[in-house]
N, C-alpha and C positions, 0 to 999 in steps of 0.2 A: 615851340617847334623841335627841340632838342629833347624834349621828356619822350615827345610821339615815336622820334626816333628810334629812341634805345628803347621805347617797351615793345615796339616789332618786330625787334633785334632777341628779345627775350622770350616775345612767343617763341618766334625760329629754332630759339637755342631747343625749347621745350619738348617743341617737335620733334625736333633731331636725337633728341635722347628717350622720345618716347617711343618712334619705329622701331627702333636696336631691340629696345624692350618687350614690344609686341612677337617682335622676329622672335627673340630667347621664348617668352612664353607658348608661343606654337611649336616651336624646336621639341621645347621637354613635353609637350602633351603627345606632341606625335612618337616623341619616343615612347614615351609611357602606354599609348596604345601599343606600337611594337611590338615592346617587351610583353606588356601583359596578353595578347593573343594566341604566340608559343608556348606564354606558360599556364593558359588556363588548357590550352590543348594538351600538354603533359600531362597535368593535374589529372584529368578526365583519360586521358591513356593510361596512366599509371592505375586510376580507380576500374576502366573496364578491363584490364588484364590480371586484377587480383582478382576477376570470376575465375574459379575452378569448379570441376565437374562432381566435385562431393562437394561443393556448396549447394551445386544446385540437387543433388539428391536428399542434403540432410533436408534443402525447404519442403522437397517432394514430400519426405517422409514424415514433414510436421502437416501437413496438408496446406504450407503457404502459396499455391496456385498463381496466385498475381507474382509473387518473389521472381518463381520459378520461371513466368511468363516473359518478363522483363528481362531477368538475368542472361535465359536463353538470348534475346533477341540481341542483344548487345554481342554476343558471339555471333552470330548470325549473322550482325553488319559487317563482321573480320571475313565471318569462314562461313559463306551463304550456304554450303552441302557438309558442314558440322553435321553428323549424322544424328548423336545424343543431342544435340539441340534442337534436330529436327524433331524429334521422338517426344522430347518431354516439351515441347510447345506445343508441339500438336495435343499431348494429352492436356497439357495444364488450359490451351482454348480452350478443350471438352468441357471441363468442369469449370468453369469460369462461362462457357456459354447456358452451363445448368443452372447456374445461380441468377443468372438474369432476370429480371420481371420486363425489360423490355424487350420486344419480341426478335425489332430489328436488330438489337446491337446483341442478340444470344445469335440474330445468323448471321451474324459479323463474325465474331468469335470461330461458329463453326464452320464459316464457309474458310477462316485461315487455319485451322485446325486441320481441317481435309486434304489443302492443299501439303500443309509440312509432314502429316502422316503419310501421306500419298510418296512425296520427294523420298522420304525417311525410305519408304518401301524398299526403295530402289536398288539400297547400298547396308541395309540390315544386315544384323548376321541373324544366321540360319537359327538360331537360338532365342530371337526377342520379333521374327517377322506372324510368327499366331498371333501373337498378343497385338500386331500395330492391326492385321487383319480383323481381330477383336474390334478394337475400338475407334478402327475405320466404321466397320456395321452400325454400331453403336451410333456414333456421329450424324450417318448418313438415314437412320430411322427420327431421332430426334430431328434431322432435317425435315423430314417429309412431316414430323409431327407440323412443325413450325411451320412450312408452308402450306397446309393445309389443303395440299393435291399428294398424287403419289405417285410422282415422279422420281421415286428416290430409291424408294421399297426394291425394286428388283436386284439395285448397288446392295442394301442394307443386306440382301440374301443371300448374296455373292460374299459377300467379306466374312457376314458371322458363319457361314458354310463352308470359306476357306481358312478358318479359323476353326474350325473341329475338323475336318479332315487335317490339320496339322498337329491334332493334337494337343487344341487349348482348352481346357474343362473350365466350363462357369455355368453357375447354374439357371443365368436369366437367360441363356440364349434364346433353348424352345422357346420361352416367352415371347421375344421381341419374332423368333423367324413367326410363329402362329400369328401374331400381329401384322407384320408386313406382309404373307402368302393372304389374311384375310382383307386385307387393304386391295388387292389382286384379283378377288372375288376367286381363288385357288385353295375353294374349300376343303379339299378332301387334303393339302399340303397342312391347311393351317387347325383340321383337326387332329393329324397325325402330331404335330407340334406341338397343340396345345398338350394332348396326354400328355407325352412324353414332358411336360412342364408342369405336371400335374401330379408325376409320379416323384419329384425333387421337392417342389413344397407344394401346399394344395391353400388357395387365397379368394375369397369371391369372388373379384376384379375374372379371376382365370377360370372360376364356374361359370361365370355370366357367358364368359369370351367365345367357351366350346361351346354354352350348349344357342346361342347365337350360329355358330356355323352348323349345328347339325340340324337346327330351323332350315339353315337354306340352305342346305344336302336334301330336304325334304326328309330328317330324320324326326320328328316327329316328338317320338317317343321319349327317345335319349333327350331330344331340348326339355321335356318335359321336368322329365326326373331333375336335371341339373339347375334348372329352374325357379321347381319347389325347396331345393337346398338351399340356394339363396334369397330368396322367400323369407323361409323359418329360420337363419341363421346371422345372417349377416346383420349386423347394426350402421350400416349406412344407409340413409333413409333415399340417396339418390341412387344408390344398387338397388334397391330394394323394389320401390319407383317401374326402375325400368325393366327389372323382373318379372313384376307385376303385370305392367303397359306388354309384353312379348306372349305372357300365359292367358291375357285376354284374349288377345290378336288370334293365339291358333283355337282358344274355345269357340271365339266367332267361327272362325273356320271351319274348326265339326259339327257348328249350329249348337253348341252345350252354350247356350245365352245366360243361363241363373248364374251358373258358374263364373263366365265371362264379364256380366254386371258385378257377380261379387270383387274379383279381379280390380275390374274401372275405380268404383267408390271403396276398396280399402286403400287405394293410390290418395281420394279425394278427401278421407277423413285426417288425412294429417298433413297434405298440401292440397288444399281449392282454388289455387291456380296451375292444375295441371292443366294446360290445353289436351293433349294426348287422351287422356281420363274421361276428358268432358267430347272428344270425338268420339272415342270410343260407345260411351253410351249411346248419342246417338244413333251407332250406327248400329247398336243395338232394338233399339223401337224402331227404324227404318226397317230390319229387315222382320220385326211382328207386325209392321204395318201402319204405324203410331206417325205418323210421319210430322204431325206439332209438336211431338214432345219432342222429335228427332232434330228435327232445323231449331228447338227451344235451348238444345245441347249443344251443337254447332254454333250457333253463336256466343253461347258461352267462352266456348274455344277460341272465337275469334275475339272475341272480348282480350282474351289475354296475349292472345298474337294474333297479329291480324295479316300475317303472312300464311297463317295457318293451310298449306296445300290442300291433304287432303280436304278440311271443312271446303276449304271454298269451293271447290270442284264438286261439292254435297249442296251450299248453296246454291251454286249456279246450277245444279242439276233441276234442282228442286226449285225453282223460279214460281 
C-alpha cells in the first residue's frame, strides 16, 4: 500500500515539474517568433532600400528587363507615383510582353505596361513625354494584334502621332501607323503612312501591305506593280503565296484567266495544301463554263479547310 502511495506522489511531482518546462519552452518559442518577424522585416527593408535609380538604369542598359520590372515594382510599393519607376516598369512590361509565347501572359504584361505609362505621362518631364507616347502607341498596337480585334488601333494612332508631333523620331512609326490605319479601313491614310515608311526602309512585308491598300482603294495598276516586286524578289514563301493569290484575284477580275491560272498554279507547285489557290482555280473554271472542274477544285479547297467560306458558298450555289 505504501509503495502505491509513493508511486502516485512521484507521478504528481514529475507532472508538476513538466508543466513549468512546457510553459518555458512555449515562452521561448513565442519570443523567438516575435524577434524573428521584425528581424525579417528589417532585412527586407534594408534590401529594398538598397535599390537605386542608377541600378535600374544599369539593368535597363543591359536589357535585363525582368530585373528592371522587379526592382521598379519594389519601389512602387513604397512610392506608387514615382515617375521614373512607373516609366521603366511600363517599358520593361512592354518588352516582357513581346517575349511571351503565351498570349494571355503577354496581354497581362501589356495591360500593366499601359497603365504604368499612362500614369507616368501625367507627371513626366517634358523631355520624356514624346518617348512615353511612342511606347504607348506601340503597346496599343500590339494589344490590338493580340486581341484579334481593332479596338485599340485608334489609341495606337493617337499616341504615335502625338510622339511625332512632339519631335520623337523613330523609323518604325510610319509602318505602325500604316498598319493601324489599314485595320480601320482608312485606306488613304494607310497608303500615305506606308509610302513614308518605304522611304525609310524597304521590306517585302511593306511592299505587300501597300499593294493591298492600293487594291482596296481601286488603284489596281499600282497594286500590281508592288505585287510583282514581292513575287519576284521575296525569299519568304508565305509572302510570295499571298502576293500571287492577290495577283490571281486581280487577273480574275480583269477576266485575264490565263495569267490568273498561272498565279494559282505557281502557288500549288510549292504548297499543295493552299485552299485559296484551289478556290481560285475553281472560279476560273466557273467563268469558263466548266462547272464539273470548278466543283472539283472547290472540293479540294474544302478538304484542306472545311470552313473555307467562299468555297462553301460556291458549292451551295451549284448544288
